[in-house]
C-alpha positions as CSV (number, residue, x, y, z in Angstrom):
1,M,-17.9,25.3,-15.9
2,S,-14.0,25.4,-15.6
3,L,-12.6,28.2,-14.5
4,L,-9.4,27.3,-15.3
5,R,-7.3,29.0,-17.6
6,F,-5.0,27.2,-20.2
7,R,-1.9,27.8,-22.4
8,Y,-1.4,26.3,-25.7
9,Q,2.3,25.5,-26.9
10,T,4.2,23.4,-29.3
11,I,7.4,22.3,-28.3
12,E,10.1,20.9,-31.1
13,F,12.2,18.0,-30.8
14,G,13.8,17.7,-34.4
15,D,11.3,17.3,-37.0
16,I,8.9,16.6,-34.4
17,D,6.4,19.3,-33.0
18,I,4.5,18.3,-29.7
19,H,1.5,20.2,-29.3
20,L,0.3,20.8,-25.4
21,R,-2.6,22.4,-23.4
22,T,-1.1,23.0,-20.2
23,L,-2.2,25.3,-17.2
24,R,-1.6,29.1,-18.0
25,D,0.6,29.5,-14.9
26,K,0.9,27.8,-11.5
27,Q,-1.6,30.0,-10.1
28,Q,-4.8,27.9,-11.4
29,Y,-6.6,25.9,-9.0
30,Q,-10.0,23.7,-9.2
31,D,-10.6,20.9,-7.3
32,V,-14.0,20.1,-7.9
33,G,-15.4,17.9,-5.2
34,D,-12.5,18.0,-3.3
35,I,-11.1,14.9,-4.8
36,A,-7.4,16.1,-4.9
37,E,-7.3,17.3,-1.2
38,K,-8.6,14.1,-0.4
39,L,-5.8,12.5,-1.8
40,G,-3.5,14.6,0.2
41,I,-2.7,17.3,-2.6
42,S,-3.0,20.8,-1.4
43,S,-4.0,23.8,-3.1
44,A,-0.2,24.9,-2.9
45,I,0.7,22.1,-5.1
46,W,-2.4,21.4,-7.1
47,S,-1.0,23.1,-10.4
48,L,2.5,21.5,-10.4
49,F,1.3,18.7,-12.6
50,G,0.0,21.1,-15.3
51,V,3.0,22.9,-16.5
52,I,6.2,22.2,-18.4
53,W,9.2,22.0,-16.1
54,P,12.9,22.1,-17.3
55,S,13.6,18.4,-16.2
56,S,10.7,17.1,-18.4
57,E,12.2,19.0,-21.4
58,V,15.8,17.4,-20.7
59,L,14.2,13.9,-20.1
60,A,12.2,14.1,-23.5
61,H,15.0,15.4,-25.7
62,L,17.3,12.7,-23.8
63,L,14.6,9.9,-24.9
64,L,14.3,11.7,-28.7
65,E,16.3,9.0,-30.5
66,Y,16.5,6.4,-27.8
67,E,16.3,2.9,-29.1
68,I,12.7,1.7,-28.0
69,A,12.2,-0.8,-30.5
70,G,10.3,-4.1,-28.5
71,K,10.5,-2.2,-25.1
72,R,7.9,-1.8,-22.6
73,I,8.2,1.8,-21.4
74,L,6.7,3.2,-18.2
75,E,6.8,7.3,-17.3
76,V,6.3,7.7,-13.5
77,G,4.9,11.1,-12.3
78,C,4.2,11.9,-15.9
79,G,2.5,15.4,-15.2
80,I,1.6,17.1,-18.3
81,G,2.9,14.0,-20.1
82,L,5.5,15.6,-22.4
83,T,7.7,12.7,-22.6
84,S,5.0,10.4,-22.9
85,L,3.5,12.0,-25.8
86,L,6.9,12.2,-27.5
87,L,7.4,8.5,-27.3
88,N,3.9,8.0,-28.5
89,D,4.6,10.1,-31.5
90,R,7.7,7.6,-32.0
91,H,5.0,4.9,-31.7
92,A,6.9,3.3,-28.7
93,N,5.0,1.1,-26.4
94,I,4.6,3.6,-23.5
95,T,2.2,3.9,-20.2
96,A,2.0,6.8,-17.8
97,T,1.2,7.3,-14.4
98,D,0.8,10.0,-12.0
99,Y,-1.2,10.4,-8.5
100,H,-3.0,13.6,-9.5
101,P,-6.7,13.6,-10.5
102,E,-6.6,15.7,-13.3
103,V,-3.8,14.1,-15.3
104,E,-5.6,11.5,-17.2
105,Q,-8.2,14.4,-18.7
106,F,-5.0,16.8,-19.5
107,L,-3.1,13.7,-21.4
108,L,-6.2,12.7,-23.4
109,E,-6.8,16.2,-24.5
110,N,-3.3,16.4,-25.5
111,V,-3.1,13.1,-27.3
112,L,-6.0,14.6,-29.4
113,L,-4.0,17.6,-30.5
114,N,-0.9,15.5,-31.5
115,K,-3.6,13.2,-33.4
116,G,-2.0,10.2,-31.5
117,K,-3.0,6.6,-30.4
118,K,-4.5,6.6,-26.9
119,I,-1.6,6.2,-24.2
120,P,-2.6,3.7,-21.1
121,F,-2.7,5.7,-18.1
122,I,-3.3,4.5,-14.6
123,R,-3.5,6.9,-11.8
124,T,-1.7,5.5,-8.9
125,G,0.5,6.4,-5.9
126,W,3.9,4.9,-5.3
127,G,2.8,3.6,-1.8
128,D,-0.5,2.3,-3.1
129,G,-1.4,-1.3,-3.6
130,E,-0.9,-3.5,-6.5
131,S,-1.8,-1.0,-9.6
132,G,-2.0,-3.9,-12.2
133,L,0.6,-1.9,-14.4
134,G,2.9,-5.2,-14.9
135,E,6.9,-4.9,-15.3
136,F,8.5,-2.7,-17.7
137,D,12.1,-2.7,-19.8
138,L,12.5,0.9,-19.3
139,I,11.1,3.4,-16.5
140,V,11.3,7.0,-16.8
141,G,10.6,10.0,-14.7
142,S,11.4,13.9,-14.3
143,D,11.8,15.9,-11.1
144,L,10.4,13.2,-8.9
145,L,12.4,13.4,-5.6
146,Y,11.0,16.5,-4.0
147,E,10.3,14.9,-0.5
148,G,12.4,12.9,1.8
149,D,9.8,10.0,1.9
150,H,10.0,9.8,-1.8
151,V,13.5,7.9,-1.9
152,E,11.7,5.0,-0.3
153,L,8.6,5.0,-1.8
154,L,9.8,5.6,-5.5
155,S,12.7,3.1,-5.1
156,S,10.0,0.5,-4.1
157,F,7.7,1.4,-6.9
158,I,10.1,1.4,-9.5
159,N,11.5,-2.0,-8.1
160,Q,7.8,-3.6,-8.4
161,H,7.4,-2.8,-11.9
162,A,10.9,-3.6,-13.2
163,K,11.5,-6.3,-15.2
164,P,14.6,-8.7,-13.9
165,H,16.5,-6.5,-16.7
166,C,15.5,-3.3,-16.8
167,E,16.9,0.5,-17.2
168,I,15.6,3.3,-15.0
169,I,16.2,7.4,-16.3
170,I,15.3,9.8,-13.9
171,V,16.1,13.5,-14.4
172,D,16.7,15.3,-11.3
173,P,16.9,19.2,-11.4
174,G,19.2,19.1,-8.3
175,R,17.4,18.7,-5.3
176,S,18.9,17.0,-2.3
177,Y,17.6,13.6,-2.0
178,H,19.0,12.0,-5.5
179,A,22.1,10.8,-3.4
180,R,19.7,8.8,-1.3
181,F,17.6,7.6,-3.8
182,S,20.5,6.4,-5.8
183,K,22.3,4.6,-2.6
184,K,18.9,3.0,-2.1
185,M,18.6,1.5,-5.6
186,I,22.1,0.4,-5.3
187,T,20.8,-1.7,-2.4
188,L,18.0,-3.1,-4.5
189,G,20.8,-4.4,-6.8
190,Y,21.1,-1.9,-9.4
191,T,24.0,0.0,-11.0
192,H,24.2,3.6,-10.8
193,S,25.6,6.2,-13.2
194,Q,24.9,9.9,-13.4
195,S,25.7,12.8,-15.9
196,K,25.0,16.3,-16.6
197,A,22.4,17.3,-19.3
198,E,24.5,18.0,-22.8
199,N,23.6,20.6,-25.7
200,A,20.3,21.8,-23.4
201,D,20.3,25.5,-25.1
202,Y,16.3,24.5,-25.8
203,L,16.3,25.7,-22.2
204,T,15.9,29.5,-21.5
205,Q,18.0,29.0,-18.2
206,P,21.2,26.7,-17.6
207,F,20.2,23.1,-16.2
208,R,22.0,22.5,-13.3
209,G,20.5,18.9,-12.2
210,Q,21.6,15.3,-13.0
211,I,20.6,12.6,-15.4
212,L,20.3,9.6,-13.2
213,R,20.6,6.2,-14.7
214,Y,20.1,2.8,-13.1
215,E,20.4,-0.7,-14.8
216,R,20.1,-4.5,-13.6
């Protein structure tokens, strides 16, 4: 029996409504069989996958009218999967990944809430071996660089799954590692640009982060 408490909410994107079951708050915790702990996910960060973060809203809004026709798209570190759910509603070819063991079930529940098709999901870490994901035309993610070793791990993971011609979009809330990450991506052969989020009045607080773009 689940001891978790949930929150049900709807986020509007123009004429699109995305319905979500999230954790009620960041105080929720339930690690049956110590699965997350064995994966190195402590009780202090266990709940972070299950709430909506400003960076994920910025990313989803950015992709609301993005050209998706013919593109294979990957969301890295999808968490509650807001961007994947929006792209799924737009009938994109979207695949989602995350390291947290609870993400897949939440994604399945939210796909049902939105009456969408099943979103392919693979639980994998950035430092894991071959995931079988293949390569993508567009790779996206939000709030991914919150530890120093993520610079090397994430850049390598993205490079492994990027097609020869690929675009990467990452929304960073302003953590201290994004400059190092951009330098690493440049050494891997990608061009880099960054910009502020425009018209982010859907957020309750000003967004001080960056939209990072890489392309080759």
